[in-house]
N, CA, C and O atoms as a Tripos MOL2 file, in Angstrom:
@<TRIPOS>MOLECULE
protein
  280   279    70     0     0
PROTEIN
NO_CHARGES

@<TRIPOS>ATOM
      1 N          -2.8140   -5.4340    6.5880 N.3       1 UNK1
      2 CA         -3.4720   -4.8330    7.2780 C.3       1 UNK1
      3 C          -5.1000   -4.5200    6.7670 C.2       1 UNK1
      4 O          -5.5560   -4.5080    5.6240 O.2       1 UNK1
      5 N          -5.6490   -4.3190    7.8360 N.am      2 UNK2
      6 CA         -6.9860   -3.8350    7.5930 C.3       2 UNK2
      7 C          -7.2220   -2.5550    7.4650 C.2       2 UNK2
      8 O          -6.3960   -1.7330    7.8600 O.2       2 UNK2
      9 N          -8.4680   -2.1660    6.8520 N.am      3 UNK3
     10 CA         -8.4850   -0.7650    6.0770 C.3       3 UNK3
     11 C          -8.6590    0.1050    7.3820 C.2       3 UNK3
     12 O          -8.3450    1.2900    7.2660 O.2       3 UNK3
     13 N          -9.1000   -0.3130    8.5660 N.am      4 UNK4
     14 CA         -9.0850    0.7720    9.5270 C.3       4 UNK4
     15 C          -7.8420    0.6220   10.3060 C.2       4 UNK4
     16 O          -7.8230    1.3660   11.2870 O.2       4 UNK4
     17 N          -6.9590   -0.0050   10.1830 N.am      5 UNK5
     18 CA         -5.5350    0.0260   10.5050 C.3       5 UNK5
     19 C          -4.7900    0.9620    9.9470 C.2       5 UNK5
     20 O          -3.9630    1.7060   10.4730 O.2       5 UNK5
     21 N          -5.2680    0.8470    8.4270 N.am      6 UNK6
     22 CA         -4.5670    1.9470    7.3470 C.3       6 UNK6
     23 C          -5.0950    3.4060    7.7930 C.2       6 UNK6
     24 O          -4.2830    4.2850    8.0840 O.2       6 UNK6
     25 N          -6.3000    3.5980    7.8290 N.am      7 UNK7
     26 CA         -6.7750    4.8010    8.0860 C.3       7 UNK7
     27 C          -6.1800    5.5530    9.5090 C.2       7 UNK7
     28 O          -6.0400    6.7620    9.6930 O.2       7 UNK7
     29 N          -5.9220    4.5920   10.3130 N.am      8 UNK8
     30 CA         -5.2420    5.2640   11.5220 C.3       8 UNK8
     31 C          -3.8850    5.7090   11.4390 C.2       8 UNK8
     32 O          -3.3820    6.3280   12.3760 O.2       8 UNK8
     33 N          -3.2520    5.4460   10.3960 N.am      9 UNK9
     34 CA         -2.0680    5.8990   10.1530 C.3       9 UNK9
     35 C          -1.8890    7.0740    9.6750 C.2       9 UNK9
     36 O          -2.6900    7.4450    8.8170 O.2       9 UNK9
     37 N          -0.8250    7.9660   10.0790 N.am     10 UNK10
     38 CA         -0.7900    9.5440    9.2620 C.3      10 UNK10
     39 C          -0.3920    9.3630    7.7990 C.2      10 UNK10
     40 O           0.0360    8.3170    7.3120 O.2      10 UNK10
     41 N          -0.5710   10.4090    7.2220 N.am     11 UNK11
     42 CA         -0.2280   10.5060    5.7690 C.3      11 UNK11
     43 C           0.9800   10.3000    5.3700 C.2      11 UNK11
     44 O           1.2920    9.7860    4.2960 O.2      11 UNK11
     45 N           1.8700   10.7740    6.3940 N.am     12 UNK12
     46 CA          3.5640   10.5910    6.0450 C.3      12 UNK12
     47 C           3.8580    8.9420    6.3600 C.2      12 UNK12
     48 O           4.5760    8.2470    5.6420 O.2      12 UNK12
     49 N           3.2220    8.5070    7.4660 N.am     13 UNK13
     50 CA          3.4000    6.9170    7.6250 C.3      13 UNK13
     51 C           3.0890    6.2120    6.4870 C.2      13 UNK13
     52 O           3.8390    5.3500    6.0280 O.2      13 UNK13
     53 N           1.7650    6.5990    5.8750 N.am     14 UNK14
     54 CA          1.1220    5.6760    4.5620 C.3      14 UNK14
     55 C           2.0350    5.7640    3.5280 C.2      14 UNK14
     56 O           2.2270    4.7880    2.8030 O.2      14 UNK14
     57 N           2.8220    7.1600    3.3110 N.am     15 UNK15
     58 CA          3.7630    7.1560    2.1710 C.3      15 UNK15
     59 C           4.8850    6.0420    2.6570 C.2      15 UNK15
     60 O           5.4370    5.3700    1.7850 O.2      15 UNK15
     61 N           5.1790    5.8730    3.8700 N.am     16 UNK16
     62 CA          6.5600    5.1790    4.1720 C.3      16 UNK16
     63 C           6.1700    3.6250    3.9250 C.2      16 UNK16
     64 O           6.9780    2.8390    3.4300 O.2      16 UNK16
     65 N           4.9140    3.2670    4.2950 N.am     17 UNK17
     66 CA          4.4490    2.2270    4.2470 C.3      17 UNK17
     67 C           4.1080    1.7250    2.7070 C.2      17 UNK17
     68 O           4.0850    0.5280    2.4210 O.2      17 UNK17
     69 N           3.9080    2.5270    1.9770 N.am     18 UNK18
     70 CA          3.5420    2.4320    0.4850 C.3      18 UNK18
     71 C           5.0640    2.1440   -0.0610 C.2      18 UNK18
     72 O           5.3000    1.1420   -0.7370 O.2      18 UNK18
     73 N           5.7740    2.8110    0.1810 N.am     19 UNK19
     74 CA          7.2730    2.5740   -0.2420 C.3      19 UNK19
     75 C           7.6370    1.1550    0.2120 C.2      19 UNK19
     76 O           8.0080    0.3560   -0.6480 O.2      19 UNK19
     77 N           7.5780    0.8580    1.2270 N.am     20 UNK20
     78 CA          8.0650   -0.4500    1.9910 C.3      20 UNK20
     79 C           7.1900   -1.4640    1.0140 C.2      20 UNK20
     80 O           7.8710   -2.2950    0.4130 O.2      20 UNK20
     81 N           5.7900   -1.4910    0.7890 N.am     21 UNK21
     82 CA          5.2680   -2.4040    0.1270 C.3      21 UNK21
     83 C           5.6850   -2.5130   -1.3460 C.2      21 UNK21
     84 O           5.7260   -3.6310   -1.8590 O.2      21 UNK21
     85 N           5.8920   -1.7870   -1.8180 N.am     22 UNK22
     86 CA          6.6660   -1.7370   -3.0180 C.3      22 UNK22
     87 C           7.6910   -2.4180   -3.4420 C.2      22 UNK22
     88 O           7.8500   -3.0630   -4.4790 O.2      22 UNK22
     89 N           8.5530   -2.1680   -2.3220 N.am     23 UNK23
     90 CA          9.9000   -2.9200   -2.2590 C.3      23 UNK23
     91 C           9.8920   -4.2800   -1.8760 C.2      23 UNK23
     92 O          10.7940   -5.0740   -2.1460 O.2      23 UNK23
     93 N           8.6420   -4.5960   -1.1090 N.am     24 UNK24
     94 CA          8.2140   -6.0640   -0.6150 C.3      24 UNK24
     95 C           8.0200   -6.7710   -1.9320 C.2      24 UNK24
     96 O           8.7130   -7.6930   -2.3620 O.2      24 UNK24
     97 N           6.8920   -6.1620   -2.5610 N.am     25 UNK25
     98 CA          6.5540   -6.7350   -4.0640 C.3      25 UNK25
     99 C           7.7410   -7.1580   -5.0620 C.2      25 UNK25
    100 O           7.8460   -8.2050   -5.7000 O.2      25 UNK25
    101 N           8.5600   -6.1080   -5.0210 N.am     26 UNK26
    102 CA          9.6420   -6.3630   -5.7020 C.3      26 UNK26
    103 C          10.5340   -7.4140   -5.3890 C.2      26 UNK26
    104 O          11.1090   -7.9740   -6.3220 O.2      26 UNK26
    105 N          10.7700   -7.8200   -4.0690 N.am     27 UNK27
    106 CA         11.4110   -9.0380   -3.4940 C.3      27 UNK27
    107 C          10.6690  -10.1960   -3.9030 C.2      27 UNK27
    108 O          11.2540  -11.1880   -4.3380 O.2      27 UNK27
    109 N           9.2620  -10.1300   -3.7790 N.am     28 UNK28
    110 CA          8.4270  -11.2850   -3.8750 C.3      28 UNK28
    111 C           8.5620  -11.6180   -5.3250 C.2      28 UNK28
    112 O           8.8590  -12.7850   -5.5810 O.2      28 UNK28
    113 N           8.3900  -10.7660   -6.3400 N.am     29 UNK29
    114 CA          8.7840  -10.9330   -7.7150 C.3      29 UNK29
    115 C           9.8500  -11.5320   -7.9090 C.2      29 UNK29
    116 O           9.8450  -12.4200   -8.7610 O.2      29 UNK29
    117 N          10.9550  -11.2630   -7.2550 N.am     30 UNK30
    118 CA         12.1790  -11.6360   -7.6020 C.3      30 UNK30
    119 C          12.2070  -13.1200   -7.0430 C.2      30 UNK30
    120 O          12.4830  -13.9190   -7.9380 O.2      30 UNK30
    121 N          11.9950  -13.7060   -5.8000 N.am     31 UNK31
    122 CA         11.4910  -14.8160   -5.1970 C.3      31 UNK31
    123 C          11.0680  -15.8730   -6.1990 C.2      31 UNK31
    124 O          11.6100  -16.9490   -6.4520 O.2      31 UNK31
    125 N           9.9170  -15.2900   -6.7380 N.am     32 UNK32
    126 CA          9.0180  -15.8810   -7.7220 C.3      32 UNK32
    127 C           9.8440  -16.5400   -8.7440 C.2      32 UNK32
    128 O           9.8510  -17.7590   -8.9170 O.2      32 UNK32
    129 N          10.6510  -15.5600   -9.5230 N.am     33 UNK33
    130 CA         11.6090  -15.7960  -10.4610 C.3      33 UNK33
    131 C          12.7660  -16.9290  -10.6840 C.2      33 UNK33
    132 O          13.1520  -17.6040  -11.6370 O.2      33 UNK33
    133 N          13.1400  -16.7740   -9.2090 N.am     34 UNK34
    134 CA         14.0980  -17.7290   -8.8160 C.3      34 UNK34
    135 C          13.5930  -18.8580   -8.1030 C.2      34 UNK34
    136 O          14.3200  -19.5980   -7.4400 O.2      34 UNK34
    137 N          12.2250  -19.0180   -8.2430 N.am     35 UNK35
    138 CA         11.8070  -20.5370   -7.5010 C.3      35 UNK35
    139 C          11.7550  -20.4010   -6.0110 C.2      35 UNK35
    140 O          11.3430  -21.3890   -5.4030 O.2      35 UNK35
    141 N          12.0630  -19.4670   -5.3980 N.am     36 UNK36
    142 CA         12.3720  -19.6630   -4.1030 C.3      36 UNK36
    143 C          10.9410  -19.2200   -3.3150 C.2      36 UNK36
    144 O          10.8760  -19.5580   -2.1330 O.2      36 UNK36
    145 N           9.8280  -18.5120   -3.8690 N.am     37 UNK37
    146 CA          8.7130  -18.2030   -3.2790 C.3      37 UNK37
    147 C           7.6400  -19.3810   -3.0310 C.2      37 UNK37
    148 O           7.1580  -20.0410   -3.9510 O.2      37 UNK37
    149 N           7.3680  -19.5360   -1.8390 N.am     38 UNK38
    150 CA          6.6350  -20.6180   -1.2070 C.3      38 UNK38
    151 C           5.1630  -20.4030   -1.3240 C.2      38 UNK38
    152 O           4.3350  -21.2160   -1.7330 O.2      38 UNK38
    153 N           4.9380  -19.0270   -0.8490 N.am     39 UNK39
    154 CA          3.2660  -18.5980   -0.9250 C.3      39 UNK39
    155 C           3.2800  -17.8490   -1.7700 C.2      39 UNK39
    156 O           3.9790  -16.8370   -1.7130 O.2      39 UNK39
    157 N           2.3260  -18.2080   -3.0370 N.am     40 UNK40
    158 CA          2.2100  -17.6210   -4.2270 C.3      40 UNK40
    159 C           1.1490  -16.5070   -3.9130 C.2      40 UNK40
    160 O           1.3450  -15.4210   -4.4560 O.2      40 UNK40
    161 N           0.1400  -16.6300   -3.1690 N.am     41 UNK41
    162 CA         -1.0950  -15.6180   -2.4400 C.3      41 UNK41
    163 C          -0.3870  -14.2550   -2.2320 C.2      41 UNK41
    164 O          -0.9330  -13.1740   -2.4490 O.2      41 UNK41
    165 N           1.0860  -14.4400   -1.7200 N.am     42 UNK42
    166 CA          1.6560  -12.9910   -1.1860 C.3      42 UNK42
    167 C           1.8230  -12.1020   -2.2890 C.2      42 UNK42
    168 O           1.9590  -10.8860   -2.1460 O.2      42 UNK42
    169 N           1.8130  -12.6630   -3.3310 N.am     43 UNK43
    170 CA          1.8650  -11.4000   -4.4900 C.3      43 UNK43
    171 C           0.5660  -10.5560   -4.6900 C.2      43 UNK43
    172 O           0.6550   -9.3300   -4.6120 O.2      43 UNK43
    173 N          -0.4050  -11.0380   -4.8960 N.am     44 UNK44
    174 CA         -1.9700  -10.4110   -4.9810 C.3      44 UNK44
    175 C          -2.2880   -9.7750   -3.5020 C.2      44 UNK44
    176 O          -2.9590   -8.7700   -3.2680 O.2      44 UNK44
    177 N          -1.7190  -10.5100   -2.7040 N.am     45 UNK45
    178 CA         -2.1370   -9.9390   -1.0800 C.3      45 UNK45
    179 C          -1.3920   -8.4560   -1.0470 C.2      45 UNK45
    180 O          -2.0480   -7.4870   -0.6620 O.2      45 UNK45
    181 N          -0.1460   -8.3120   -1.4180 N.am     46 UNK46
    182 CA          0.5260   -7.3710   -1.2690 C.3      46 UNK46
    183 C           0.0000   -5.9650   -2.3800 C.2      46 UNK46
    184 O           0.0370   -4.7640   -2.1150 O.2      46 UNK46
    185 N          -0.4120   -6.5540   -3.4950 N.am     47 UNK47
    186 CA         -0.8460   -5.8420   -4.5890 C.3      47 UNK47
    187 C          -2.1340   -5.1600   -3.6750 C.2      47 UNK47
    188 O          -2.0860   -3.9670   -3.3730 O.2      47 UNK47
    189 N          -2.8750   -5.7160   -3.4100 N.am     48 UNK48
    190 CA         -4.1740   -5.0700   -2.5610 C.3      48 UNK48
    191 C          -3.8440   -4.2670   -1.3820 C.2      48 UNK48
    192 O          -4.6050   -3.3310   -1.1360 O.2      48 UNK48
    193 N          -2.8450   -4.4670   -0.6090 N.am     49 UNK49
    194 CA         -2.4910   -3.8780    0.2360 C.3      49 UNK49
    195 C          -1.9270   -2.1530   -0.4130 C.2      49 UNK49
    196 O          -2.1420   -1.0180    0.0140 O.2      49 UNK49
    197 N          -1.2410   -2.6080   -1.4570 N.am     50 UNK50
    198 CA         -0.9340   -1.1640   -1.9920 C.3      50 UNK50
    199 C          -1.9540   -0.5820   -2.6300 C.2      50 UNK50
    200 O          -1.8440    0.6430   -2.6720 O.2      50 UNK50
    201 N          -3.0860   -1.1060   -3.2370 N.am     51 UNK51
    202 CA         -4.4140   -0.3670   -3.7250 C.3      51 UNK51
    203 C          -4.8290    0.0690   -2.6220 C.2      51 UNK51
    204 O          -5.0980    1.2610   -2.7710 O.2      51 UNK51
    205 N          -5.0580   -0.3270   -1.4040 N.am     52 UNK52
    206 CA         -5.7460    0.2080   -0.2800 C.3      52 UNK52
    207 C          -4.9280    1.3090    0.2950 C.2      52 UNK52
    208 O          -5.5070    2.2610    0.8190 O.2      52 UNK52
    209 N          -3.7830    1.2650    0.2480 N.am     53 UNK53
    210 CA         -3.0020    2.5610    0.8150 C.3      53 UNK53
    211 C          -3.2490    3.5620   -0.1410 C.2      53 UNK53
    212 O          -3.6740    4.6330    0.2930 O.2      53 UNK53
    213 N          -3.0640    3.4340   -1.4030 N.am     54 UNK54
    214 CA         -2.9330    4.4060   -2.4940 C.3      54 UNK54
    215 C          -4.5010    4.8900   -2.3860 C.2      54 UNK54
    216 O          -4.6410    6.0670   -2.7190 O.2      54 UNK54
    217 N          -5.6290    4.2620   -2.0140 N.am     55 UNK55
    218 CA         -6.7830    4.7730   -2.2030 C.3      55 UNK55
    219 C          -7.0460    5.4220   -1.0230 C.2      55 UNK55
    220 O          -7.9050    6.2910   -1.1720 O.2      55 UNK55
    221 N          -6.5440    5.3020    0.3040 N.am     56 UNK56
    222 CA         -6.8030    6.1370    1.5720 C.3      56 UNK56
    223 C          -5.8750    7.5200    1.0550 C.2      56 UNK56
    224 O          -6.3020    8.6450    1.3140 O.2      56 UNK56
    225 N          -4.8210    7.3670    0.4470 N.am     57 UNK57
    226 CA         -4.2830    8.5850    0.3810 C.3      57 UNK57
    227 C          -4.8470    9.8060   -0.8430 C.2      57 UNK57
    228 O          -4.7220   11.0310   -0.8420 O.2      57 UNK57
    229 N          -5.4180    8.9920   -1.7090 N.am     58 UNK58
    230 CA         -6.4230    9.7030   -2.3730 C.3      58 UNK58
    231 C          -7.4140   10.5420   -2.1230 C.2      58 UNK58
    232 O          -7.6720   11.6550   -2.5820 O.2      58 UNK58
    233 N          -8.1660    9.5800   -0.9940 N.am     59 UNK59
    234 CA         -9.0750   10.1880   -0.4160 C.3      59 UNK59
    235 C          -8.9180   11.3760    0.4050 C.2      59 UNK59
    236 O          -9.6460   12.3680    0.3710 O.2      59 UNK59
    237 N          -7.6830   11.1500    1.3060 N.am     60 UNK60
    238 CA         -7.4300   12.1830    2.2190 C.3      60 UNK60
    239 C          -6.8900   13.4930    1.2230 C.2      60 UNK60
    240 O          -7.1580   14.6450    1.5650 O.2      60 UNK60
    241 N          -6.1690   13.2350    0.0610 N.am     61 UNK61
    242 CA         -5.9210   14.4820   -0.8580 C.3      61 UNK61
    243 C          -7.3980   15.0550   -1.5110 C.2      61 UNK61
    244 O          -7.7050   16.2150   -1.7840 O.2      61 UNK61
    245 N          -7.9900   14.1200   -1.6190 N.am     62 UNK62
    246 CA         -9.3480   14.9040   -2.0990 C.3      62 UNK62
    247 C         -10.2360   15.6070   -1.0540 C.2      62 UNK62
    248 O         -11.1310   16.3920   -1.3670 O.2      62 UNK62
    249 N          -9.9310   15.2780    0.1710 N.am     63 UNK63
    250 CA        -10.7850   15.9710    1.1640 C.3      63 UNK63
    251 C          -9.9810   16.9760    1.4260 C.2      63 UNK63
    252 O         -10.6490   17.8770    1.9340 O.2      63 UNK63
    253 N          -8.8230   17.2760    1.3230 N.am     64 UNK64
    254 CA         -7.8110   18.2850    1.5800 C.3      64 UNK64
    255 C          -8.3110   19.4980    0.6490 C.2      64 UNK64
    256 O          -8.7360   20.5910    1.0240 O.2      64 UNK64
    257 N          -8.1440   19.0020   -0.7110 N.am     65 UNK65
    258 CA         -8.4370   20.0990   -1.8870 C.3      65 UNK65
    259 C          -9.6520   20.6380   -1.6680 C.2      65 UNK65
    260 O          -9.7470   21.8350   -1.9410 O.2      65 UNK65
    261 N         -10.9750   19.8790   -1.0910 N.am     66 UNK66
    262 CA        -12.2700   20.4670   -0.9970 C.3      66 UNK66
    263 C         -12.4880   21.3040    0.1090 C.2      66 UNK66
    264 O         -13.1860   22.3170    0.0890 O.2      66 UNK66
    265 N         -11.7560   20.7720    1.2600 N.am     67 UNK67
    266 CA        -11.4110   22.1600    2.1610 C.3      67 UNK67
    267 C         -10.9060   23.3370    1.7160 C.2      67 UNK67
    268 O         -11.3550   24.4760    1.8390 O.2      67 UNK67
    269 N          -9.7610   22.8720    1.0980 N.am     68 UNK68
    270 CA         -8.7820   24.1820    0.5620 C.3      68 UNK68
    271 C          -9.9310   25.0220   -0.2680 C.2      68 UNK68
    272 O          -9.9930   26.2110    0.0450 O.2      68 UNK68
    273 N         -10.8600   24.5690   -1.2920 N.am     69 UNK69
    274 CA        -11.5550   25.3760   -1.9900 C.3      69 UNK69
    275 C         -12.6040   26.0780   -1.3340 C.2      69 UNK69
    276 O         -13.0430   26.9880   -2.0370 O.2      69 UNK69
    277 N         -13.0940   25.9770   -0.3460 N.am     70 UNK70
    278 CA        -13.9560   26.3320    0.7000 C.3      70 UNK70
    279 C         -13.6170   27.8510    1.1890 C.2      70 UNK70
    280 O         -14.2610   28.3630    2.1040 O.2      70 UNK70
@<TRIPOS>BOND
     1     1     2 1
     2     2     3 1
     3     3     4 2
     4     3     5 am
     5     5     6 1
     6     6     7 1
     7     7     8 2
     8     7     9 am
     9     9    10 1
    10    10    11 1
    11    11    12 2
    12    11    13 am
    13    13    14 1
    14    14    15 1
    15    15    16 2
    16    15    17 am
    17    17    18 1
    18    18    19 1
    19    19    20 2
    20    19    21 am
    21    21    22 1
    22    22    23 1
    23    23    24 2
    24    23    25 am
    25    25    26 1
    26    26    27 1
    27    27    28 2
    28    27    29 am
    29    29    30 1
    30    30    31 1
    31    31    32 2
    32    31    33 am
    33    33    34 1
    34    34    35 1
    35    35    36 2
    36    35    37 am
    37    37    38 1
    38    38    39 1
    39    39    40 2
    40    39    41 am
    41    41    42 1
    42    42    43 1
    43    43    44 2
    44    43    45 am
    45    45    46 1
    46    46    47 1
    47    47    48 2
    48    47    49 am
    49    49    50 1
    50    50    51 1
    51    51    52 2
    52    51    53 am
    53    53    54 1
    54    54    55 1
    55    55    56 2
    56    55    57 am
    57    57    58 1
    58    58    59 1
    59    59    60 2
    60    59    61 am
    61    61    62 1
    62    62    63 1
    63    63    64 2
    64    63    65 am
    65    65    66 1
    66    66    67 1
    67    67    68 2
    68    67    69 am
    69    69    70 1
    70    70    71 1
    71    71    72 2
    72    71    73 am
    73    73    74 1
    74    74    75 1
    75    75    76 2
    76    75    77 am
    77    77    78 1
    78    78    79 1
    79    79    80 2
    80    79    81 am
    81    81    82 1
    82    82    83 1
    83    83    84 2
    84    83    85 am
    85    85    86 1
    86    86    87 1
    87    87    88 2
    88    87    89 am
    89    89    90 1
    90    90    91 1
    91    91    92 2
    92    91    93 am
    93    93    94 1
    94    94    95 1
    95    95    96 2
    96    95    97 am
    97    97    98 1
    98    98    99 1
    99    99   100 2
   100    99   101 am
   101   101   102 1
   102   102   103 1
   103   103   104 2
   104   103   105 am
   105   105   106 1
   106   106   107 1
   107   107   108 2
   108   107   109 am
   109   109   110 1
   110   110   111 1
   111   111   112 2
   112   111   113 am
   113   113   114 1
   114   114   115 1
   115   115   116 2
   116   115   117 am
   117   117   118 1
   118   118   119 1
   119   119   120 2
   120   119   121 am
   121   121   122 1
   122   122   123 1
   123   123   124 2
   124   123   125 am
   125   125   126 1
   126   126   127 1
   127   127   128 2
   128   127   129 am
   129   129   130 1
   130   130   131 1
   131   131   132 2
   132   131   133 am
   133   133   134 1
   134   134   135 1
   135   135   136 2
   136   135   137 am
   137   137   138 1
   138   138   139 1
   139   139   140 2
   140   139   141 am
   141   141   142 1
   142   142   143 1
   143   143   144 2
   144   143   145 am
   145   145   146 1
   146   146   147 1
   147   147   148 2
   148   147   149 am
   149   149   150 1
   150   150   151 1
   151   151   152 2
   152   151   153 am
   153   153   154 1
   154   154   155 1
   155   155   156 2
   156   155   157 am
   157   157   158 1
   158   158   159 1
   159   159   160 2
   160   159   161 am
   161   161   162 1
   162   162   163 1
   163   163   164 2
   164   163   165 am
   165   165   166 1
   166   166   167 1
   167   167   168 2
   168   167   169 am
   169   169   170 1
   170   170   171 1
   171   171   172 2
   172   171   173 am
   173   173   174 1
   174   174   175 1
   175   175   176 2
   176   175   177 am
   177   177   178 1
   178   178   179 1
   179   179   180 2
   180   179   181 am
   181   181   182 1
   182   182   183 1
   183   183   184 2
   184   183   185 am
   185   185   186 1
   186   186   187 1
   187   187   188 2
   188   187   189 am
   189   189   190 1
   190   190   191 1
   191   191   192 2
   192   191   193 am
   193   193   194 1
   194   194   195 1
   195   195   196 2
   196   195   197 am
   197   197   198 1
   198   198   199 1
   199   199   200 2
   200   199   201 am
   201   201   202 1
   202   202   203 1
   203   203   204 2
   204   203   205 am
   205   205   206 1
   206   206   207 1
   207   207   208 2
   208   207   209 am
   209   209   210 1
   210   210   211 1
   211   211   212 2
   212   211   213 am
   213   213   214 1
   214   214   215 1
   215   215   216 2
   216   215   217 am
   217   217   218 1
   218   218   219 1
   219   219   220 2
   220   219   221 am
   221   221   222 1
   222   222   223 1
   223   223   224 2
   224   223   225 am
   225   225   226 1
   226   226   227 1
   227   227   228 2
   228   227   229 am
   229   229   230 1
   230   230   231 1
   231   231   232 2
   232   231   233 am
   233   233   234 1
   234   234   235 1
   235   235   236 2
   236   235   237 am
   237   237   238 1
   238   238   239 1
   239   239   240 2
   240   239   241 am
   241   241   242 1
   242   242   243 1
   243   243   244 2
   244   243   245 am
   245   245   246 1
   246   246   247 1
   247   247   248 2
   248   247   249 am
   249   249   250 1
   250   250   251 1
   251   251   252 2
   252   251   253 am
   253   253   254 1
   254   254   255 1
   255   255   256 2
   256   255   257 am
   257   257   258 1
   258   258   259 1
   259   259   260 2
   260   259   261 am
   261   261   262 1
   262   262   263 1
   263   263   264 2
   264   263   265 am
   265   265   266 1
   266   266   267 1
   267   267   268 2
   268   267   269 am
   269   269   270 1
   270   270   271 1
   271   271   272 2
   272   271   273 am
   273   273   274 1
   274   274   275 1
   275   275   276 2
   276   275   277 am
   277   277   278 1
   278   278   279 1
   279   279   280 2
@<TRIPOS>SUBSTRUCTURE
     1 UNK1         2 RESIDUE 1 A UNK
     2 UNK2         6 RESIDUE 1 A UNK
     3 UNK3        10 RESIDUE 1 A UNK
     4 UNK4        14 RESIDUE 1 A UNK
     5 UNK5        18 RESIDUE 1 A UNK
     6 UNK6        22 RESIDUE 1 A UNK
     7 UNK7        26 RESIDUE 1 A UNK
     8 UNK8        30 RESIDUE 1 A UNK
     9 UNK9        34 RESIDUE 1 A UNK
    10 UNK10       38 RESIDUE 1 A UNK
    11 UNK11       42 RESIDUE 1 A UNK
    12 UNK12       46 RESIDUE 1 A UNK
    13 UNK13       50 RESIDUE 1 A UNK
    14 UNK14       54 RESIDUE 1 A UNK
    15 UNK15       58 RESIDUE 1 A UNK
    16 UNK16       62 RESIDUE 1 A UNK
    17 UNK17       66 RESIDUE 1 A UNK
    18 UNK18       70 RESIDUE 1 A UNK
    19 UNK19       74 RESIDUE 1 A UNK
    20 UNK20       78 RESIDUE 1 A UNK
    21 UNK21       82 RESIDUE 1 A UNK
    22 UNK22       86 RESIDUE 1 A UNK
    23 UNK23       90 RESIDUE 1 A UNK
    24 UNK24       94 RESIDUE 1 A UNK
    25 UNK25       98 RESIDUE 1 A UNK
    26 UNK26      102 RESIDUE 1 A UNK
    27 UNK27      106 RESIDUE 1 A UNK
    28 UNK28      110 RESIDUE 1 A UNK
    29 UNK29      114 RESIDUE 1 A UNK
    30 UNK30      118 RESIDUE 1 A UNK
    31 UNK31      122 RESIDUE 1 A UNK
    32 UNK32      126 RESIDUE 1 A UNK
    33 UNK33      130 RESIDUE 1 A UNK
    34 UNK34      134 RESIDUE 1 A UNK
    35 UNK35      138 RESIDUE 1 A UNK
    36 UNK36      142 RESIDUE 1 A UNK
    37 UNK37      146 RESIDUE 1 A UNK
    38 UNK38      150 RESIDUE 1 A UNK
    39 UNK39      154 RESIDUE 1 A UNK
    40 UNK40      158 RESIDUE 1 A UNK
    41 UNK41      162 RESIDUE 1 A UNK
    42 UNK42      166 RESIDUE 1 A UNK
    43 UNK43      170 RESIDUE 1 A UNK
    44 UNK44      174 RESIDUE 1 A UNK
    45 UNK45      178 RESIDUE 1 A UNK
    46 UNK46      182 RESIDUE 1 A UNK
    47 UNK47      186 RESIDUE 1 A UNK
    48 UNK48      190 RESIDUE 1 A UNK
    49 UNK49      194 RESIDUE 1 A UNK
    50 UNK50      198 RESIDUE 1 A UNK
    51 UNK51      202 RESIDUE 1 A UNK
    52 UNK52      206 RESIDUE 1 A UNK
    53 UNK53      210 RESIDUE 1 A UNK
    54 UNK54      214 RESIDUE 1 A UNK
    55 UNK55      218 RESIDUE 1 A UNK
    56 UNK56      222 RESIDUE 1 A UNK
    57 UNK57      226 RESIDUE 1 A UNK
    58 UNK58      230 RESIDUE 1 A UNK
    59 UNK59      234 RESIDUE 1 A UNK
    60 UNK60      238 RESIDUE 1 A UNK
    61 UNK61      242 RESIDUE 1 A UNK
    62 UNK62      246 RESIDUE 1 A UNK
    63 UNK63      250 RESIDUE 1 A UNK
    64 UNK64      254 RESIDUE 1 A UNK
    65 UNK65      258 RESIDUE 1 A UNK
    66 UNK66      262 RESIDUE 1 A UNK
    67 UNK67      266 RESIDUE 1 A UNK
    68 UNK68      270 RESIDUE 1 A UNK
    69 UNK69      274 RESIDUE 1 A UNK
    70 UNK70      278 RESIDUE 1 A UNK
């Protein structure tokens, strides 16, 4: 997913997507340990997607806190 696609999602959708990505990462790690994983770049790519989602969520949380303070 591109950053603009992530930003277009709602906060609740992002939380669901984050959970799905974590589950996918767990599955990829299991496949790697059993020798079934064919595309090893999928693990770092999944980690990057997780980091992007977390960053967007933190940015939204920060802006909400700033608005609440004013």
